C-alpha positions in Angstrom: 25.8 10.4 12.4 24.1 7.5 14.1 25.3 3.9 13.9 22.0 2.9 12.4 22.5 5.5 9.7 25.0 3.4 7.8 22.6 0.6 6.7 20.1 3.2 5.8 22.6 4.9 3.6 23.5 1.6 2.0 19.8 1.1 1.1 19.2 4.7 0.1 22.2 5.1 -2.2 21.0 2.5 -4.8 17.5 3.7 -4.3 18.4 7.3 -5.2 20.6 6.0 -8.0 17.6 4.2 -9.5 15.4 7.2 -9.0 17.8 9.5 -10.9 18.2 6.9 -13.7 14.4 6.6 -13.8 14.1 10.3 -14.5 
């Protein structure tokens, strides 16, 4: 895993959460 991956995951987790809830 790359160091820059952590902030990406922090942004992606809530995004995916909202996407799943949207469905």
